PDB file of the backbone (N, CA, C, O) and the ligand in Angstrom, with CONECT records:
HET     ZN  A 101       1
ATOM      1  N   MET A   1      33.052  39.987   5.190  1.00  0.00           N
ATOM      2  CA  MET A   1      32.533  39.548   3.808  1.00  0.00           C
ATOM      3  C   MET A   1      32.404  38.020   3.805  1.00  0.00           C
ATOM      4  O   MET A   1      31.447  37.465   3.265  1.00  0.00           O
ATOM      5  N   LYS A   2      33.375  37.364   4.411  1.00  0.00           N
ATOM      6  CA  LYS A   2      33.334  35.872   4.393  1.00  0.00           C
ATOM      7  C   LYS A   2      32.056  35.396   5.193  1.00  0.00           C
ATOM      8  O   LYS A   2      31.443  34.397   4.816  1.00  0.00           O
ATOM      9  N   TYR A   3      31.688  36.070   6.226  1.00  0.00           N
ATOM     10  CA  TYR A   3      30.549  35.640   6.968  1.00  0.00           C
ATOM     11  C   TYR A   3      29.247  35.937   6.234  1.00  0.00           C
ATOM     12  O   TYR A   3      28.249  35.240   6.415  1.00  0.00           O
ATOM     13  N   LEU A   4      29.266  36.964   5.416  1.00  0.00           N
ATOM     14  CA  LEU A   4      28.119  37.236   4.577  1.00  0.00           C
ATOM     15  C   LEU A   4      27.770  36.148   3.692  1.00  0.00           C
ATOM     16  O   LEU A   4      26.608  35.783   3.514  1.00  0.00           O
ATOM     17  N   LEU A   5      28.881  35.583   3.085  1.00  0.00           N
ATOM     18  CA  LEU A   5      28.741  34.425   2.130  1.00  0.00           C
ATOM     19  C   LEU A   5      28.157  33.246   2.850  1.00  0.00           C
ATOM     20  O   LEU A   5      27.235  32.613   2.336  1.00  0.00           O
ATOM     21  N   VAL A   6      28.675  32.913   4.061  1.00  0.00           N
ATOM     22  CA  VAL A   6      28.237  31.796   4.838  1.00  0.00           C
ATOM     23  C   VAL A   6      26.771  32.054   5.250  1.00  0.00           C
ATOM     24  O   VAL A   6      25.978  31.113   5.224  1.00  0.00           O
ATOM     25  N   PHE A   7      26.403  33.199   5.601  1.00  0.00           N
ATOM     26  CA  PHE A   7      24.989  33.510   5.942  1.00  0.00           C
ATOM     27  C   PHE A   7      24.036  33.272   4.762  1.00  0.00           C
ATOM     28  O   PHE A   7      22.949  32.705   4.865  1.00  0.00           O
ATOM     29  N   ALA A   8      24.575  33.779   3.599  1.00  0.00           N
ATOM     30  CA  ALA A   8      23.726  33.631   2.317  1.00  0.00           C
ATOM     31  C   ALA A   8      23.490  32.175   2.071  1.00  0.00           C
ATOM     32  O   ALA A   8      22.365  31.793   1.751  1.00  0.00           O
ATOM     33  N   VAL A   9      24.557  31.284   2.211  1.00  0.00           N
ATOM     34  CA  VAL A   9      24.456  29.900   1.926  1.00  0.00           C
ATOM     35  C   VAL A   9      23.491  29.254   2.874  1.00  0.00           C
ATOM     36  O   VAL A   9      22.640  28.473   2.448  1.00  0.00           O
ATOM     37  N   VAL A  10      23.596  29.564   4.192  1.00  0.00           N
ATOM     38  CA  VAL A  10      22.709  28.993   5.195  1.00  0.00           C
ATOM     39  C   VAL A  10      21.255  29.445   4.882  1.00  0.00           C
ATOM     40  O   VAL A  10      20.315  28.657   4.993  1.00  0.00           O
ATOM     41  N   PHE A  11      21.104  30.669   4.509  1.00  0.00           N
ATOM     42  CA  PHE A  11      19.767  31.194   4.264  1.00  0.00           C
ATOM     43  C   PHE A  11      19.124  30.424   3.086  1.00  0.00           C
ATOM     44  O   PHE A  11      17.962  30.024   3.161  1.00  0.00           O
ATOM     45  N   VAL A  12      19.869  30.231   2.042  1.00  0.00           N
ATOM     46  CA  VAL A  12      19.397  29.520   0.902  1.00  0.00           C
ATOM     47  C   VAL A  12      19.076  28.113   1.209  1.00  0.00           C
ATOM     48  O   VAL A  12      18.083  27.577   0.717  1.00  0.00           O
ATOM     49  N   ALA A  13      19.903  27.480   2.026  1.00  0.00           N
ATOM     50  CA  ALA A  13      19.708  26.041   2.419  1.00  0.00           C
ATOM     51  C   ALA A  13      18.370  26.003   3.194  1.00  0.00           C
ATOM     52  O   ALA A  13      17.531  25.137   2.945  1.00  0.00           O
ATOM     53  N   ILE A  14      18.187  26.923   4.106  1.00  0.00           N
ATOM     54  CA  ILE A  14      16.934  26.860   4.922  1.00  0.00           C
ATOM     55  C   ILE A  14      15.738  27.087   4.040  1.00  0.00           C
ATOM     56  O   ILE A  14      14.700  26.439   4.183  1.00  0.00           O
ATOM     57  N   TRP A  15      15.897  28.004   3.141  1.00  0.00           N
ATOM     58  CA  TRP A  15      14.780  28.342   2.227  1.00  0.00           C
ATOM     59  C   TRP A  15      14.382  27.092   1.372  1.00  0.00           C
ATOM     60  O   TRP A  15      13.210  26.749   1.218  1.00  0.00           O
ATOM     61  N   LEU A  16      15.428  26.457   0.844  1.00  0.00           N
ATOM     62  CA  LEU A  16      15.103  25.258  -0.010  1.00  0.00           C
ATOM     63  C   LEU A  16      14.521  24.182   0.861  1.00  0.00           C
ATOM     64  O   LEU A  16      13.618  23.486   0.395  1.00  0.00           O
ATOM     65  N   TRP A  17      14.975  23.974   2.139  1.00  0.00           N
ATOM     66  CA  TRP A  17      14.463  22.935   3.014  1.00  0.00           C
ATOM     67  C   TRP A  17      12.974  23.178   3.378  1.00  0.00           C
ATOM     68  O   TRP A  17      12.153  22.261   3.405  1.00  0.00           O
ATOM     69  N   ARG A  18      12.681  24.457   3.654  1.00  0.00           N
ATOM     70  CA  ARG A  18      11.265  24.847   3.948  1.00  0.00           C
ATOM     71  C   ARG A  18      10.394  24.626   2.692  1.00  0.00           C
ATOM     72  O   ARG A  18       9.299  24.078   2.816  1.00  0.00           O
ATOM     73  N   LYS A  19      10.827  25.016   1.536  1.00  0.00           N
ATOM     74  CA  LYS A  19      10.161  24.858   0.303  1.00  0.00           C
ATOM     75  C   LYS A  19       9.848  23.434   0.018  1.00  0.00           C
ATOM     76  O   LYS A  19       8.748  23.097  -0.421  1.00  0.00           O
ATOM     77  N   GLY A  20      10.860  22.551   0.278  1.00  0.00           N
ATOM     78  CA  GLY A  20      10.794  21.113   0.089  1.00  0.00           C
ATOM     79  C   GLY A  20       9.693  20.543   0.988  1.00  0.00           C
ATOM     80  O   GLY A  20       8.858  19.745   0.560  1.00  0.00           O
ATOM     81  N   ARG A  21       9.724  20.976   2.228  1.00  0.00           N
ATOM     82  CA  ARG A  21       8.734  20.481   3.161  1.00  0.00           C
ATOM     83  C   ARG A  21       7.308  20.864   2.815  1.00  0.00           C
ATOM     84  O   ARG A  21       6.360  20.101   3.000  1.00  0.00           O
ATOM     85  N   ARG A  22       7.199  22.118   2.288  1.00  0.00           N
ATOM     86  CA  ARG A  22       5.843  22.603   1.929  1.00  0.00           C
ATOM     87  C   ARG A  22       5.338  21.778   0.807  1.00  0.00           C
ATOM     88  O   ARG A  22       4.178  21.367   0.835  1.00  0.00           O
ATOM     89  N   ASP A  23       6.174  21.495  -0.231  1.00  0.00           N
ATOM     90  CA  ASP A  23       5.757  20.653  -1.329  1.00  0.00           C
ATOM     91  C   ASP A  23       5.381  19.324  -0.906  1.00  0.00           C
ATOM     92  O   ASP A  23       4.398  18.772  -1.399  1.00  0.00           O
ATOM     93  N   GLU A  24       6.133  18.750   0.014  1.00  0.00           N
ATOM     94  CA  GLU A  24       5.914  17.428   0.504  1.00  0.00           C
ATOM     95  C   GLU A  24       4.577  17.350   1.288  1.00  0.00           C
ATOM     96  O   GLU A  24       3.829  16.379   1.178  1.00  0.00           O
ATOM     97  N   MET A  25       4.314  18.393   2.066  1.00  0.00           N
ATOM     98  CA  MET A  25       3.017  18.396   2.774  1.00  0.00           C
ATOM     99  C   MET A  25       1.823  18.521   1.869  1.00  0.00           C
ATOM    100  O   MET A  25       0.786  17.899   2.099  1.00  0.00           O
ATOM    101  N   ARG A  26       1.969  19.342   0.818  1.00  0.00           N
ATOM    102  CA  ARG A  26       0.962  19.468  -0.121  1.00  0.00           C
ATOM    103  C   ARG A  26       0.647  18.195  -0.842  1.00  0.00           C
ATOM    104  O   ARG A  26      -0.512  17.849  -1.074  1.00  0.00           O
ATOM    105  N   GLU A  27       1.736  17.481  -1.203  1.00  0.00           N
ATOM    106  CA  GLU A  27       1.635  16.218  -1.861  1.00  0.00           C
ATOM    107  C   GLU A  27       0.887  15.227  -0.993  1.00  0.00           C
ATOM    108  O   GLU A  27      -0.020  14.525  -1.439  1.00  0.00           O
ATOM    109  N   ARG A  28       1.318  15.195   0.307  1.00  0.00           N
ATOM    110  CA  ARG A  28       0.724  14.280   1.252  1.00  0.00           C
ATOM    111  C   ARG A  28      -0.754  14.541   1.416  1.00  0.00           C
ATOM    112  O   ARG A  28      -1.537  13.596   1.505  1.00  0.00           O
ATOM    113  N   ALA A  29      -1.160  15.797   1.459  1.00  0.00           N
ATOM    114  CA  ALA A  29      -2.585  16.224   1.713  1.00  0.00           C
ATOM    115  C   ALA A  29      -3.392  15.800   0.416  1.00  0.00           C
ATOM    116  O   ALA A  29      -4.513  15.305   0.530  1.00  0.00           O
ATOM    117  N   GLU A  30      -2.813  16.000  -0.789  1.00  0.00           N
ATOM    118  CA  GLU A  30      -3.424  15.648  -1.967  1.00  0.00           C
ATOM    119  C   GLU A  30      -3.705  14.093  -2.070  1.00  0.00           C
ATOM    120  O   GLU A  30      -4.787  13.644  -2.448  1.00  0.00           O
ATOM    121  N   SER A  31      -2.644  13.334  -1.703  1.00  0.00           N
ATOM    122  CA  SER A  31      -2.731  11.934  -1.821  1.00  0.00           C
ATOM    123  C   SER A  31      -3.729  11.397  -0.833  1.00  0.00           C
ATOM    124  O   SER A  31      -4.409  10.410  -1.113  1.00  0.00           O
ATOM    125  N   ARG A  32      -3.834  12.043   0.351  1.00  0.00           N
ATOM    126  CA  ARG A  32      -4.813  11.653   1.342  1.00  0.00           C
ATOM    127  C   ARG A  32      -6.210  11.909   0.825  1.00  0.00           C
ATOM    128  O   ARG A  32      -7.104  11.110   1.104  1.00  0.00           O
ATOM    129  N   ARG A  33      -6.454  12.999   0.071  1.00  0.00           N
ATOM    130  CA  ARG A  33      -7.656  13.359  -0.445  1.00  0.00           C
ATOM    131  C   ARG A  33      -8.139  12.354  -1.523  1.00  0.00           C
ATOM    132  O   ARG A  33      -9.313  11.990  -1.600  1.00  0.00           O
ATOM    133  N   ASN A  34      -7.114  11.914  -2.381  1.00  0.00           N
ATOM    134  CA  ASN A  34      -7.398  11.062  -3.479  1.00  0.00           C
ATOM    135  C   ASN A  34      -7.615   9.607  -3.104  1.00  0.00           C
ATOM    136  O   ASN A  34      -8.285   8.851  -3.808  1.00  0.00           O
ATOM    137  N   THR A  35      -7.011   9.229  -1.947  1.00  0.00           N
ATOM    138  CA  THR A  35      -7.078   7.837  -1.581  1.00  0.00           C
ATOM    139  C   THR A  35      -8.367   7.576  -0.740  1.00  0.00           C
ATOM    140  O   THR A  35      -8.605   8.231   0.275  1.00  0.00           O
ATOM    141  N   PRO A  36      -9.162   6.624  -1.190  1.00  0.00           N
ATOM    142  CA  PRO A  36     -10.350   6.393  -0.444  1.00  0.00           C
ATOM    143  C   PRO A  36      -9.976   5.776   0.846  1.00  0.00           C
ATOM    144  O   PRO A  36      -8.910   5.172   0.968  1.00  0.00           O
ATOM    145  N   LYS A  37     -10.874   5.920   1.873  1.00  0.00           N
ATOM    146  CA  LYS A  37     -10.582   5.455   3.270  1.00  0.00           C
ATOM    147  C   LYS A  37     -10.498   3.950   3.281  1.00  0.00           C
ATOM    148  O   LYS A  37      -9.648   3.356   3.945  1.00  0.00           O
ATOM    149  N   VAL A  38     -11.431   3.324   2.505  1.00  0.00           N
ATOM    150  CA  VAL A  38     -11.428   1.836   2.427  1.00  0.00           C
ATOM    151  C   VAL A  38     -10.724   1.471   1.146  1.00  0.00           C
ATOM    152  O   VAL A  38     -10.866   2.137   0.121  1.00  0.00           O
ATOM    153  N   GLY A  39      -9.984   0.431   1.222  1.00  0.00           N
ATOM    154  CA  GLY A  39      -9.307  -0.040   0.040  1.00  0.00           C
ATOM    155  C   GLY A  39     -10.182  -0.516  -1.045  1.00  0.00           C
ATOM    156  O   GLY A  39     -11.325  -0.886  -0.777  1.00  0.00           O
ATOM    157  N   ALA A  40      -9.722  -0.533  -2.276  1.00  0.00           N
ATOM    158  CA  ALA A  40     -10.605  -0.977  -3.408  1.00  0.00           C
ATOM    159  C   ALA A  40     -11.027  -2.424  -3.143  1.00  0.00           C
ATOM    160  O   ALA A  40     -10.240  -3.246  -2.673  1.00  0.00           O
ATOM    161  N   PRO A  41     -12.280  -2.704  -3.456  1.00  0.00           N
ATOM    162  CA  PRO A  41     -12.783  -4.077  -3.241  1.00  0.00           C
ATOM    163  C   PRO A  41     -11.935  -5.100  -4.052  1.00  0.00           C
ATOM    164  O   PRO A  41     -11.585  -4.894  -5.214  1.00  0.00           O
ATOM    165  N   LYS A  42     -11.648  -6.163  -3.377  1.00  0.00           N
ATOM    166  CA  LYS A  42     -10.897  -7.209  -4.018  1.00  0.00           C
ATOM    167  C   LYS A  42     -11.817  -8.381  -4.380  1.00  0.00           C
ATOM    168  O   LYS A  42     -12.858  -8.571  -3.750  1.00  0.00           O
ATOM    169  N   ASP A  43     -11.446  -9.139  -5.360  1.00  0.00           N
ATOM    170  CA  ASP A  43     -12.214 -10.346  -5.710  1.00  0.00           C
ATOM    171  C   ASP A  43     -11.990 -11.369  -4.597  1.00  0.00           C
ATOM    172  O   ASP A  43     -10.867 -11.685  -4.205  1.00  0.00           O
ATOM    173  N   MET A  44     -13.163 -11.879  -4.102  1.00  0.00           N
ATOM    174  CA  MET A  44     -13.056 -12.829  -3.020  1.00  0.00           C
ATOM    175  C   MET A  44     -13.367 -14.222  -3.573  1.00  0.00           C
ATOM    176  O   MET A  44     -14.156 -14.393  -4.503  1.00  0.00           O
ATOM    177  N   ALA A  45     -12.729 -15.176  -2.975  1.00  0.00           N
ATOM    178  CA  ALA A  45     -12.969 -16.577  -3.344  1.00  0.00           C
ATOM    179  C   ALA A  45     -13.434 -17.326  -2.080  1.00  0.00           C
ATOM    180  O   ALA A  45     -13.142 -16.912  -0.958  1.00  0.00           O
ATOM    181  N   ARG A  46     -14.155 -18.427  -2.287  1.00  0.00           N
ATOM    182  CA  ARG A  46     -14.677 -19.158  -1.129  1.00  0.00           C
ATOM    183  C   ARG A  46     -13.973 -20.600  -1.211  1.00  0.00           C
ATOM    184  O   ARG A  46     -13.960 -21.254  -2.254  1.00  0.00           O
ATOM    185  N   CYS A  47     -13.433 -20.998  -0.101  1.00  0.00           N
ATOM    186  CA  CYS A  47     -12.792 -22.288  -0.063  1.00  0.00           C
ATOM    187  C   CYS A  47     -13.868 -23.357  -0.205  1.00  0.00           C
ATOM    188  O   CYS A  47     -14.839 -23.368   0.552  1.00  0.00           O
ATOM    189  N   ALA A  48     -13.699 -24.245  -1.162  1.00  0.00           N
ATOM    190  CA  ALA A  48     -14.666 -25.330  -1.479  1.00  0.00           C
ATOM    191  C   ALA A  48     -14.746 -26.347  -0.344  1.00  0.00           C
ATOM    192  O   ALA A  48     -15.688 -27.136  -0.265  1.00  0.00           O
ATOM    193  N   TYR A  49     -13.739 -26.317   0.536  1.00  0.00           N
ATOM    194  CA  TYR A  49     -13.698 -27.345   1.641  1.00  0.00           C
ATOM    195  C   TYR A  49     -14.355 -26.829   2.903  1.00  0.00           C
ATOM    196  O   TYR A  49     -15.294 -27.430   3.424  1.00  0.00           O
ATOM    197  N   CYS A  50     -13.828 -25.666   3.403  1.00  0.00           N
ATOM    198  CA  CYS A  50     -14.289 -25.138   4.730  1.00  0.00           C
ATOM    199  C   CYS A  50     -15.208 -23.981   4.545  1.00  0.00           C
ATOM    200  O   CYS A  50     -15.904 -23.597   5.485  1.00  0.00           O
ATOM    201  N   GLY A  51     -15.243 -23.406   3.375  1.00  0.00           N
ATOM    202  CA  GLY A  51     -16.181 -22.302   3.118  1.00  0.00           C
ATOM    203  C   GLY A  51     -15.679 -20.933   3.540  1.00  0.00           C
ATOM    204  O   GLY A  51     -16.443 -19.969   3.502  1.00  0.00           O
ATOM    205  N   VAL A  52     -14.446 -20.818   3.933  1.00  0.00           N
ATOM    206  CA  VAL A  52     -13.878 -19.563   4.342  1.00  0.00           C
ATOM    207  C   VAL A  52     -13.656 -18.636   3.149  1.00  0.00           C
ATOM    208  O   VAL A  52     -13.249 -19.092   2.081  1.00  0.00           O
ATOM    209  N   HIS A  53     -13.915 -17.365   3.316  1.00  0.00           N
ATOM    210  CA  HIS A  53     -13.688 -16.451   2.204  1.00  0.00           C
ATOM    211  C   HIS A  53     -12.304 -15.834   2.317  1.00  0.00           C
ATOM    212  O   HIS A  53     -11.852 -15.475   3.405  1.00  0.00           O
ATOM    213  N   LEU A  54     -11.632 -15.716   1.161  1.00  0.00           N
ATOM    214  CA  LEU A  54     -10.268 -15.193   1.127  1.00  0.00           C
ATOM    215  C   LEU A  54     -10.050 -14.469  -0.150  1.00  0.00           C
ATOM    216  O   LEU A  54     -10.760 -14.732  -1.121  1.00  0.00           O
ATOM    217  N   PRO A  55      -9.086 -13.548  -0.212  1.00  0.00           N
ATOM    218  CA  PRO A  55      -8.840 -12.894  -1.537  1.00  0.00           C
ATOM    219  C   PRO A  55      -8.552 -13.868  -2.627  1.00  0.00           C
ATOM    220  O   PRO A  55      -7.878 -14.870  -2.386  1.00  0.00           O
ATOM    221  N   ALA A  56      -9.012 -13.633  -3.772  1.00  0.00           N
ATOM    222  CA  ALA A  56      -8.904 -14.581  -4.876  1.00  0.00           C
ATOM    223  C   ALA A  56      -7.408 -14.708  -5.243  1.00  0.00           C
ATOM    224  O   ALA A  56      -7.006 -15.725  -5.809  1.00  0.00           O
ATOM    225  N   THR A  57      -6.620 -13.739  -4.945  1.00  0.00           N
ATOM    226  CA  THR A  57      -5.171 -13.847  -5.267  1.00  0.00           C
ATOM    227  C   THR A  57      -4.463 -14.770  -4.314  1.00  0.00           C
ATOM    228  O   THR A  57      -3.370 -15.246  -4.619  1.00  0.00           O
ATOM    229  N   GLU A  58      -5.052 -15.039  -3.167  1.00  0.00           N
ATOM    230  CA  GLU A  58      -4.431 -15.998  -2.235  1.00  0.00           C
ATOM    231  C   GLU A  58      -5.019 -17.386  -2.311  1.00  0.00           C
ATOM    232  O   GLU A  58      -4.543 -18.310  -1.651  1.00  0.00           O
ATOM    233  N   ALA A  59      -6.043 -17.531  -3.109  1.00  0.00           N
ATOM    234  CA  ALA A  59      -6.745 -18.844  -3.138  1.00  0.00           C
ATOM    235  C   ALA A  59      -5.919 -19.816  -4.040  1.00  0.00           C
ATOM    236  O   ALA A  59      -5.286 -19.426  -5.021  1.00  0.00           O
ATOM    237  N   LEU A  60      -5.976 -21.045  -3.648  1.00  0.00           N
ATOM    238  CA  LEU A  60      -5.338 -22.123  -4.455  1.00  0.00           C
ATOM    239  C   LEU A  60      -6.404 -22.875  -5.288  1.00  0.00           C
ATOM    240  O   LEU A  60      -7.395 -23.366  -4.747  1.00  0.00           O
ATOM    241  N   SER A  61      -6.188 -22.946  -6.543  1.00  0.00           N
ATOM    242  CA  SER A  61      -7.209 -23.668  -7.300  1.00  0.00           C
ATOM    243  C   SER A  61      -6.988 -25.149  -7.322  1.00  0.00           C
ATOM    244  O   SER A  61      -5.851 -25.601  -7.456  1.00  0.00           O
ATOM    245  N   GLY A  62      -8.004 -25.893  -7.200  1.00  0.00           N
ATOM    246  CA  GLY A  62      -7.930 -27.337  -7.161  1.00  0.00           C
ATOM    247  C   GLY A  62      -8.957 -27.944  -8.106  1.00  0.00           C
ATOM    248  O   GLY A  62      -9.607 -27.234  -8.873  1.00  0.00           O
ATOM    249  N   PRO A  63      -9.094 -29.247  -8.043  1.00  0.00           N
ATOM    250  CA  PRO A  63     -10.065 -29.949  -8.896  1.00  0.00           C
ATOM    251  C   PRO A  63     -11.542 -29.573  -8.678  1.00  0.00           C
ATOM    252  O   PRO A  63     -12.339 -29.557  -9.616  1.00  0.00           O
ATOM    253  N   GLY A  64     -11.885 -29.268  -7.394  1.00  0.00           N
ATOM    254  CA  GLY A  64     -13.286 -28.975  -7.100  1.00  0.00           C
ATOM    255  C   GLY A  64     -13.553 -27.527  -6.888  1.00  0.00           C
ATOM    256  O   GLY A  64     -14.620 -27.189  -6.376  1.00  0.00           O
ATOM    257  N   GLY A  65     -12.656 -26.636  -7.248  1.00  0.00           N
ATOM    258  CA  GLY A  65     -12.862 -25.232  -6.992  1.00  0.00           C
ATOM    259  C   GLY A  65     -11.554 -24.586  -6.458  1.00  0.00           C
ATOM    260  O   GLY A  65     -10.438 -24.978  -6.799  1.00  0.00           O
ATOM    261  N   VAL A  66     -11.771 -23.607  -5.629  1.00  0.00           N
ATOM    262  CA  VAL A  66     -10.624 -22.968  -5.053  1.00  0.00           C
ATOM    263  C   VAL A  66     -10.527 -23.256  -3.523  1.00  0.00           C
ATOM    264  O   VAL A  66     -11.552 -23.465  -2.874  1.00  0.00           O
ATOM    265  N   TYR A  67      -9.379 -23.266  -2.991  1.00  0.00           N
ATOM    266  CA  TYR A  67      -9.188 -23.644  -1.570  1.00  0.00           C
ATOM    267  C   TYR A  67      -8.387 -22.621  -0.831  1.00  0.00           C
ATOM    268  O   TYR A  67      -7.644 -21.852  -1.440  1.00  0.00           O
ATOM    269  N   CYS A  68      -8.525 -22.595   0.495  1.00  0.00           N
ATOM    270  CA  CYS A  68      -7.783 -21.547   1.291  1.00  0.00           C
ATOM    271  C   CYS A  68      -6.362 -22.014   1.531  1.00  0.00           C
ATOM    272  O   CYS A  68      -5.470 -21.189   1.733  1.00  0.00           O
ATOM    273  N   SER A  69      -6.132 -23.301   1.514  1.00  0.00           N
ATOM    274  CA  SER A  69      -4.766 -23.802   1.813  1.00  0.00           C
ATOM    275  C   SER A  69      -4.543 -25.069   1.046  1.00  0.00           C
ATOM    276  O   SER A  69      -5.469 -25.678   0.511  1.00  0.00           O
ATOM    277  N   ALA A  70      -3.290 -25.452   1.006  1.00  0.00           N
ATOM    278  CA  ALA A  70      -2.903 -26.720   0.316  1.00  0.00           C
ATOM    279  C   ALA A  70      -3.520 -27.879   1.079  1.00  0.00           C
ATOM    280  O   ALA A  70      -3.924 -28.877   0.482  1.00  0.00           O
ATOM    281  N   ALA A  71      -3.591 -27.752   2.366  1.00  0.00           N
ATOM    282  CA  ALA A  71      -4.144 -28.854   3.214  1.00  0.00           C
ATOM    283  C   ALA A  71      -5.565 -29.098   2.837  1.00  0.00           C
ATOM    284  O   ALA A  71      -5.968 -30.254   2.704  1.00  0.00           O
ATOM    285  N   HIS A  72      -6.375 -28.032   2.652  1.00  0.00           N
ATOM    286  CA  HIS A  72      -7.781 -28.282   2.322  1.00  0.00           C
ATOM    287  C   HIS A  72      -7.895 -28.757   0.873  1.00  0.00           C
ATOM    288  O   HIS A  72      -8.797 -29.536   0.565  1.00  0.00           O
ATOM    289  N   ARG A  73      -7.034 -28.328  -0.002  1.00  0.00           N
ATOM    290  CA  ARG A  73      -7.078 -28.846  -1.350  1.00  0.00           C
ATOM    291  C   ARG A  73      -6.847 -30.351  -1.359  1.00  0.00           C
ATOM    292  O   ARG A  73      -7.516 -31.112  -2.057  1.00  0.00           O
ATOM    293  N   GLN A  74      -5.872 -30.738  -0.552  1.00  0.00           N
ATOM    294  CA  GLN A  74      -5.518 -32.159  -0.470  1.00  0.00           C
ATOM    295  C   GLN A  74      -6.640 -32.948   0.216  1.00  0.00           C
ATOM    296  O   GLN A  74      -6.939 -34.074  -0.181  1.00  0.00           O
ATOM    297  N   ALA A  75      -7.271 -32.344   1.265  1.00  0.00           N
ATOM    298  CA  ALA A  75      -8.344 -33.042   1.985  1.00  0.00           C
ATOM    299  C   ALA A  75      -9.576 -33.234   1.101  1.00  0.00           C
ATOM    300  O   ALA A  75     -10.312 -34.212   1.229  1.00  0.00           O
ATOM    301  N   ALA A  76      -9.777 -32.264   0.194  1.00  0.00           N
ATOM    302  CA  ALA A  76     -10.944 -32.286  -0.690  1.00  0.00           C
ATOM    303  C   ALA A  76     -10.693 -33.317  -1.773  1.00  0.00           C
ATOM    304  O   ALA A  76     -11.655 -33.887  -2.287  1.00  0.00           O
ATOM    305  N   ALA A  77      -9.487 -33.577  -2.135  1.00  0.00           N
ATOM    306  CA  ALA A  77      -9.167 -34.472  -3.202  1.00  0.00           C
ATOM    307  C   ALA A  77      -9.304 -35.889  -2.728  1.00  0.00           C
ATOM    308  O   ALA A  77      -9.495 -36.791  -3.544  1.00  0.00           O
ATOM    309  N   GLN A  78      -9.212 -36.120  -1.439  1.00  0.00           N
ATOM    310  CA  GLN A  78      -9.315 -37.552  -0.931  1.00  0.00           C
ATOM    311  C   GLN A  78     -10.724 -38.044  -0.818  1.00  0.00           C
ATOM    312  O   GLN A  78     -10.948 -39.186  -0.419  1.00  0.00           O
TER     313      GLN A  78
HETATM  314 ZN    ZN A 101     -10.428 -24.133   3.631  1.00  0.00          ZN2+
END
């Protein structure tokens, strides 16, 4: 009788584990379907000094526009 209880607990644990994995796999497949292969386009900025393109979030704004680095912002200011 004691072993039957242990068996039942193990069975339920395995069942829950498999169910969890199945949900996880379905979620992963859905997120893969919803996520585009290429990332969303980001706003690009062009360094006013060297002309390199970089994400606008990484650009440093200066007196003459945006710059790729503090060094170029400083060089453009001179
Ligand atoms: Zn630059």
